[in-house]
N, C-alpha and C positions, 0 to 999 in steps of 0.2 A: 378330559378336555385335550384339545389339540392346539399346539402353538405353531403359528406360521413364522418361520425363522429365515432371515437372510444371513448366511455365513460370511464371516469377515475375510473373504478372499477376493481380491480385485482381479477377476478373470471372467470374460464373457461367457465361458462355458458353464460356470456355476452361478451366473447372475440370475438366479431364480429362487422361488420360495420353496423351502423344504419343511416338511411336516415332522413334528416331534411330539411325543406324549409328555404331558405335564404330570410329574409325579404327585401323588396325593399328599406328600409330606411338606410341600411348600406352596405359597401363593405366588402366582405369576401375574404380571400386568403387561399390557401393551407398552412398548418402549423399554422394557427391561433388557439388560445385557446378560447373556447366558453363555454357559459352556456346554457344547453339544458334541456327541460323537459324530465324526465325519470320516468315513472310510476307516482307516486303521489308526487314526489319531483323534485327539480332542481339540476342538477349535472354538474360538469365540464367535458369537453371533448376536443378532438383534431380533427380539420378538416384535413383529409388526402387526400381528393379529391373533386373536384367540377364538377358536370355533369349537363346535362339538362334532365335527366330521373331518375326514381326510379326503384329499382329491385323488389319492392313489389306492391301489388294492394290495399293497405290500405291507409287511409287518413293520410297525414304527418303533424307533428306538426312543427311550426316555431322555429328557434333558438331564445333564449331569448335575448342574447346579446353577443357581442364580448368583450373579457376580456382584451386585450392588444392593443396598438397602432400598433404594428408590429407583423408579424408571428414569434413565438418563435422557431419553428422547421423548419430548412432550408431544401431545397430540398435534399442536400446530406444526411442529417440525416434521412429523410424519406426513402430514398433508402437503407441506412444502416439498418434501422428498418426491412425492408423486408428481407434483407440478414440474420440478426440475428434471425428472427423468423424461417426461413427455416433451417438455419444451427444448431441452438441450441434448436429448438422446444420451443420457448418462447411465452408467451402471448404478444399481440401487445402492450397493455398499459404498461406492465412491462418494455418493451424496451423504449417506449416513455418517461417514467419517468426518465430514465437514462440521458436524454438530457437536463433537466432543473433542477435548484435547487429545492430540495424537498419542502422547505417551500414557494416557489413561488406558488405552488398549494394551492388553498384556500386563496391566498393572505395573508399568515401568516408572510411574511417578506416584508418590504418596504424600499425605499430609506431613509437614515438618513438625517434629516434636522435640522440645528441649526440656531438660530437667529444671524444675522450679522449686525454690526453697521458701518455706513459710515457718513461722514459729508454732510450736505445739501447744502454746498456752499464752497467758498474759505475761507481760514483760517482767514485772517484779517477781512473780512466782518463779519464773525460769532463772532469773538472776540469782535467786537465793540458793540455787543448786550448784552454783559455780563459785570457785575460790575468788576472792577479791583481787588476788594477784594475777588472774588470767585475763589480763587487759584486752587481748585480742578477741577472746570469746565474748566478753561483755560488749565490746564494740560491735560485734556482728549482731548481737541481740538488739542493741540500739538501732542498728542499721535496718533491721527487719520489723521494727515495732509498728511502723505505719503501713506495712504491706509487704508482699513477697517480692522476690527478685530471682532472675534466672541465674543458675549456677555459674554459667560462663562469665557473667558480669561480676559475681562475688569473687570468683577466682582471680580476677584482675586486681581486686582490692585487698584480699586476705589470702593467707596461706591455705592451700587445699587441705593440709593436714589438720589445721584448726577447725575448718568447716566439717571435715569428716568426724572429728572428735565430738562435735555437737550433735551430729547425726546419730552417732553411736549411743550417745547419752539420751536420745529421744527428745532433745530440745528443738532440733530443726527437723522438719519433715520434708523429704524430697518427693516430688511427684512429676509426672509428665504433663506438659502443657503445649497445646498446638500454637505454632507461630506462623502467621500469614506472611508470605514472601511478597512484599510490596514493591511494584515497579518504581524505579527512580523517576522523579520529575522535579522540576525547579520550584522552589519556594512553596512547598506543600503547606506550610503553616500560616502563610500570609492570607489575611482576610481581605476581601474586596470591598472597596467603598461603593456605596449605592450610586449607580450611574443614572443620570437623568437622560432619558432618550430624547433625541432630536425630533423635530416635527417629521422629518423624512423617515426616520426609523419607526415612529408611531404609525405613520400612514402605511408603511410596508406591512407592519404587524396586523393592522386592521384589514388590509387587503387580503392577506394570507388567510386570516380567520373567516373572512366573508365568502371566500370561494367555495363553491360546491364541488370543485374538481378534486380528485384524489391526489394529483401531483401539481405542485406549484413551483415555478421557476422564479427565484429571487435573483434578479440581475442588478448587481450593485457594483459601482466602480471600486477600484482598489482604495482602501482606506475609508469606505463609506460607513463602516460599522456593522457589517453583516454578522460578526461574531456576537455582538451584543443583542442583535435581533434573535439569533439562534437561542441564546441563553434566556431571553424573555419568553420565547415560545416554550422552551423546556420548563421554565419555572411555572408557566400556566398549566401544563399537563401534569406536573408533579402535584400541584394543588388539587387536581382532580383525582389524585390517587393512582395516576398512570406512570408509565416509564418511557424512556427515550433512548434512541441510538443516534450518535453523531459520528459520521465517517469523514476521514480526511485521506487524501491520496498518498501522501508520503509518510513513512514511519518517522522521518525527521520532524514532521509537523506535530506529531502526537504529543510529545512532551510539552510543547508550547501551549497547545490548546488545553492540555491537562492542567497546566499551571494556572491558566485563566479560569477554567471550569471549576477546579478544586478550590480556588479562592472564593468562588461564589457558592458552590454546592457541598463542599467538604467531602466527607467519606461516602457520600451517596454515589460516587463515581467509581467505575472500574475501567481498566484499560485492556484492550485486546489487540495485539498485532504480532507479527512473526519475529520481532526483535526481542521479545520477552524470553527469559529462560523457561525451561520446561516446568519448573516449580512455580514460577511467577504466573505463567499462563494457567496452570492447574488451579492455583489458589484464587486468581481473579475469576476464572470460570465458575468455580464453586460459589463464590460470593454472589455472582449473578444468578446462578441456578437456585440458590437458597433464598433469593429475594433480599439479600443484604445490600446490594447495589441497585440503584434505580436508574442510573444513567451509564451507558457504555460508550466510551470514546475509543476509536481505533481505525485501522485501515480496513481494506476490503473484507477480510474474514470476520470482522465484528458484526456484519449483517446477520450472522448466524447465532448471535448471542442469545442464550436461552431465557430472555426476558419474557414475562407475561404481562398482558394488559398494556401493550404498547400504545403510547399516545402520540408519538411523532417520530419520524425518521428523517434525519438531515444528512444530505450528501454534499459536503463542501467541495468546491472546485470540481463541480460535476462533469466538466469537460475532460477531465484527466483520463488518459488511456489505462491507467492502473486499475480502474474500476471494472475492467474486463479481463477475466482470467483467460490466458491463452496457453495454459498448460492443463493437463488433466487433473481434476474435472473442469471443463470449460463452462463458464457461465457469465452472465452479465448482471452486475450488482443491482442496477436499476430495476430489472425485471423481478429479481428476488425481493427487493424492497417493496415494489408495487404489490406483490403477492401478500407479504406480511402486513402491509398497510390495509389491504382489502380485508384480510382475515380479522384484523383488530379494529377496523373502522377508524383509521387515522390517516393523516396526511404524510406525504413525502415532500420535503423541501429540497429543491436543487439550487444550490448557491454558486454563483460564479460572476467574476467581472468580465469574463470572456466565454460565454456559454457555447456549447457545441452547436454547430449549424442545425443539427437534427432537433435539439431541445428548443432552440429559439424559433425554429420553423413550426414546431408543435404548438408553442405559445402563440405565435402569430396566427395560426389556424384555429385557435381556441380549443385545441385538444387538451391543453393543460393551462393552469392559471399563470398569470405573469404579474409580479410585483417588481417595481424598479426603484433603485436608489441612485440618482444621477449626480449627487454631490458628496464630496468628502466631508468628514467631520472637521478636519483641519481648516482653519480660516484661510490658509494659503492656497487651497485648491490643489489641482493636479500639477505635478512637476512639469517644467518646461522640457520639451524633447528637441534635441538637435541631431540632425542626420549628417554624418561626416562621410564624404566621398574619399575612400582610401586610395583610389586610383590617382586622384589629385595629390594626395600626400606623397605618393611615390614619385610623381613628376617634379615635386618640389625638393626631392632628395631625402625625404623622411622614410627610412626603411625599417623603422621600429614597429613593434606590434601595436603601439599606441599612437594615435593621432596627436598632433601638436596641441589641439584643443583639449584633449583628454589629459595629456601631461600637465598642462597649465591648471586645469580644474582639480586634478588630484593633489597637486602641491598646495593649491589654495585651500582645499577642503581640510587637509591635514594641519596646515598652519592655523586654521580657524578653530581647531579642536573638535572637528566633526569627523564622521566616518564615511567610508565609501564601500560600495560593493561592485565587484567586477564579475560579469557573467560571460563564460564561454562554455558552450555545450560539448566539450571534448576534454577527456581526462588524459593523463600521461604527459610526456614531454614533447613527443612528436608522433604524428599519426601513422608514420611508416618510415622505413629505411630503404633507400633505393640506390642502386649502382648507377652512376652518371654515365658510365661507358656503354653498358649493354642494356640498361633499363630493368635489370632484375630487381624484384621487390621481395623482401623476406615475408613469407607466409607461414601460417600454422600448418604443421604436418597433418593435423586432424580436422582442420576447418579451412574452407575456401575463403580465407580472410587475411588481409594484411596485418602483420604484428605491429603493435604500438610500442614505441620506445619509452621506457620509464627510467629517467636518469638517476633518480634517488637509489634505485635498486641496481642500476646499470644492467637492465634486462629488457629483452623484447617479450611482450606478453600478449596472449590471445584473449581478447575481451569476450569471447564466446565460451571457450572451454577452460580458460585459466592456465593453460600450459605456458611455461617460461623457456626462453632460449637466450643464448649469448648474443649480444649485439654484433652487428656487422663491422668488422675492421677491414676485411678483404672480401670482395665479391666471390662467392663460391662458384659462380658461373664463368666469369672471365678473369678472375684474380686481380681485378683492378682495386686500387686503394681509394679510389675517388667515390666516396659514399655521401649522399645527401640525405637530409632529414625532411620529413613531410610537414604538414601543418601543425601549428603549435597547439598544446593542450594546457591544462591548468598548472601543471608543474613548471613549464617554461614561463608562463605568465607571472607566477610568483617570483621567479628569479629575476625577470626583467623589471618587475615592480620594485624589488629590493634594491636593484642597481639605481633605479630612478629616484626612489624616496629616501634611501639611506638605511643603514643598519639600525638606527634608532626607532624606526617605524615598524611596529609589529604587524605581520600579515598572517592571516589564517587561511587555510585551504579546506574546502569541503567538497569531496567527491567520493566515489566508491572506494578509493584507495586509502582515504584518511578516516573512513567511518567503519572500519572492519571490527573494532572492539565494541562491546555492548553499550558502553556509555559515551562513545565518541560523539554522537549527535548532541547530547547534553553538554559535553565538555566544550565543544567548538561554539555552539550557539550561545551557551551561557557566558563564555569568556567574551564573545563579541558584544553581547548585550550589556555586560558589565563595563565595557569600554577598555578591556585589557588588550585589545587590538584595534588598529585604526582602519584596516582594510580586510574584507572578506572576499576571497576568490572562490568561485564554485561553478558547478554544472547546474542542471535544472533542479537540483536539491535546494538551491537557495532562492528559487524563483517564486514559489507559491506560499502565500499565507504569513510569512514572517513579518514581525512588527518591531522594527528597531528605531526608536525615536531620534537617535542622533545621526542616522544615515541621511545625508543631504545630496549625495552624488551616486549615481549608478552608471557604470560603463558597460556597454554590450559590445563584445568583440565578435567578428565574423558573424554578423547578424543574419546574413543571407545563406549561412551554411546549410540550413535545412529547407531552403526555399525551392531548390531545384531537384529534390528527391523525386523519384518516379512513383509518387503516391498522390492520389487525388486530394489528400488532406494536407499536403505540404504547406500551402499558403495559410490554411487555417491554423496549423500548429505553430508556424513561425509567428503569426499575429498574436496568438495566445502567449507564447513564451516571452516575446518582447514586451507586450503590454503588462504581463504579470510582473516581470522583473523591474520594469519601469515604475511600477506601483510601490516598490520598496522605498523610494526616495520621498522625503518631505512629508512624513506621515503624521507628525505632531505639530509643534509650533514653529518649525523651521522650514524655510523654502527648499524645495528639491529641484534637482536638475538631472537630466538623463542625456547621455551622449551615446548615440548608436553609430557604430562603424560598419560600413558596408561597401562592397564594390558594385552594388546595383542600386544606387540612390534614387534612380528614376522609376524603379518598380512601383506600381500603383499601391502596393501594400504599405509602403512607408509613409505615404501621405495620410492613409487612414490611421496608422499608428501615431503619427505626430499630432493629429487632431483628436485623438481618443474617439474616433468615429466608428464605434462597433457596428451601429446600424447600417452605415454606408458600406462597411466591409461585408456585412452579412448579405446585403442585397446583391453586391457584386459577386460574391462567392456562390450564392444560391442560383443566380442566373447562369453562371458558368456550369454548375452541376446539372442544371436543367437541360442546357444545350448539349452537354456531353453525356447525358444519361448516367449520372453517378448518384449515389445516395445523397439526399433522402428520396430521390425519385425512382431509384432502383435498389435492389439488394445485391451486394457482392457476396459470392460464395466461393471459398477456396477449399479445394481438396488437396491436402498435403500428404505425400507418400514418402516414407523414409525407410531405408534398409542399408545395412553395412555392405551389401553386394549391390553395386550399381545396376546391373542387369535386371535383378529382381525388382528393384524399385521402378525401373523404366517399364518393364513388362506389365507390372500391376497398374501403372498409370495408364498405359495404352488400353488395357482391358476396361478400366473404369471409364475412360474417355469414350470408347466405342459404345458403351451402354448409355452414357450421357448424350451422345449424338442421337441415339434412338429416342431418348426422352425429349430432346429438342424438337424432333419431328412431331411428337405428340402435343407439345406446347409451343409451337413455333412462334406465335405472336408474343409470347411472354418472354422469350429469350432475346436479350440484347447483345450478348457476347458469350462465346464459349471457345476456350483455347487451352491446350496442354503445352507445357514448357518446363525447362529446368527452373528450379527456384533460383532467384537472384543470388543467393548464397547457396551454391550447389552442394556443399558438404559442411556439416557441423558435427563435431564429436565423432568423426569417422563414419557418419551415416549420410548416404547420398540422398538428395532431396529433389523430388519432382512435384510439380503442382498442376492442377487444373483450375482455371479461374472462370467463373460464370458471373454474368450480370443478368438478373431477371427483374421483370416488372413486379410490382407488389401485389397485384390483384390475386394471383394464385400462389403467393409465396409459401404459405404453410404446407399446402398440398405438394408443391414441387420439392421443397426441402425434405419433406418426409420420404419422398421417393428417392431422393439423392442419398439419404442415409441408408436406405435399403440396398441400393446399388453398391454402395461402399461396403456394407456388411457382407454382401455376397461375393465380393471380389478382393478381399484383403490378402489372401494367399500368403500369410505369414509375415506381411509387412505391417509397419505401424502406419495407420491411415487416420487422419483427422479432418473433420469437416469444420470449417470456421465461417461464421456469418459476420459479414462486414469486419474482417480482421483488422486489427490496429496496426499490424506490422506485416507488410507483404514481402519482406526479404527472407 
């Protein structure tokens, strides 16, 4: 028999099927991981098919060995791999790697085993073998009479020499026992009280179950109880003997939803996200693979969890850009979810208080189902939103980062024993350092980007490559000592707050700088939930999904920061961010208030935000997109070319552009826009970036995209070239 094998090398030159003989001394199955001879070395591979013939006329080499007891890649995932290769133009091995823990390849991670101690017989018989004066030995026997214990635990209670003595006498038996590495989450042992669903929640569940559509959008305002709807839907599929996947956009949200889900479902849950250690990820993946976990909660990568008999897939905060992978392998989570749902004949639930324009438009056109929850569970309803004109604040002599209204409300909130959240979507202390005399701005040597000043480290840092530099004291260009700092970030906000509120008020900060350690998310969010701090300052990490019952005030600083980005989604993203963070206030039995600070209070967006008018915003945004020919009425395609030699990157871009102009002649009516240019950030990590941006009508999208990929493949010329469909970040 012949095995069709994909070798574990991520290179387009070897992205093909290789034939190997299956030795007669072992059984092989499709999906098995194998070791095969490849050139002068041995390398891992994946068996994707078994046949009785070879496609070539040359002598075949036999497989060296099978690497696992069971096939690691199941039939569904192999079919998914075929779909993803065709849909996203990916290499076969890059897709297959998504399906197993990375450290499992090369056997770099294994099951954790610890020594376990048990008694060799009944307690009284064993005690008769020991002198009555050996009190410690007798105590150990009493300690183990109701069951075994790990040696590491016994060593903390008794002398190792005493334990070894009992082992030598044959009274204690030591054995190896596997220990599962369990990811940390809050209140694992807390049991959930039975929740009575509101009429709105019941109606949403009935609607979702009644739809014959594969995908259903659950549009529920913040605090409307979407999580309880998710859990009820999951409970229903578990009763049918099926399994479930629940995705969240931020790793920081995973511990919180795990806390809620584990209280309801216990150990039926596993967690998958990039924040886990290699051992934790391996153990959680094995629990899922073996069927010991029925529910998987996690970020984007959890969509590849090896669950069988899926009954539902939930994508919470479906509008979030993190569900689209923009590094190799590039894929869109929703399309993967739709494939798995079709394969398993189940539904995909998209949940959001601020759905993406594309999703809501699909619901409006009846392409997907729509269930809506327009009321909060809280009797107090949605928090009141106040828009503050910061230009007026300056005119009245207030040069603080906080408006007078926000200062007053912060002091009032703290004095009443409540909590506040302050959102600013910029980390660090200042966004840049600039010479006042000549205008010089400190930039990264490897990236075409201004360096951010971090006062705590007293360093300038590049937020793209991570390089660090000394802060400016003297301008290197004109030697002036007159240096100014740019716009404020979370670090400076915390310092200003501490000055305003006093040292007795505890303030926590949550951004990429404070969450570098493994348990930082848990530590910060747990401390704030327990009331150990009165104020939480953060970037968009604090925006989505969090439920803090004592938060009555939310302040939004620089609310218009993302409003004028050169991106057609800038208004949509600003609306989503502000609405989501506003929803953190007044979620239980306390009234909430939101203060939004902006220099553009008359912008139409803030009127929709203030009135929680998503539908009004949607209609305005959709009309703008239609008039300007942007998605969902067209598809944007970006071809991004990078190389350490700028001339090579430029020449490759020109060649691809010339070919695309010929393609435009063939499909002239379908092309709305075609232009080549420098990328907005021209250099990242010492690689020069050029791009070609196209907008095409959707009628011939798949046909045109396929030809674009072929043009790119034929003209790479040693450059890194990526094709992105409706990219989330055009910089």
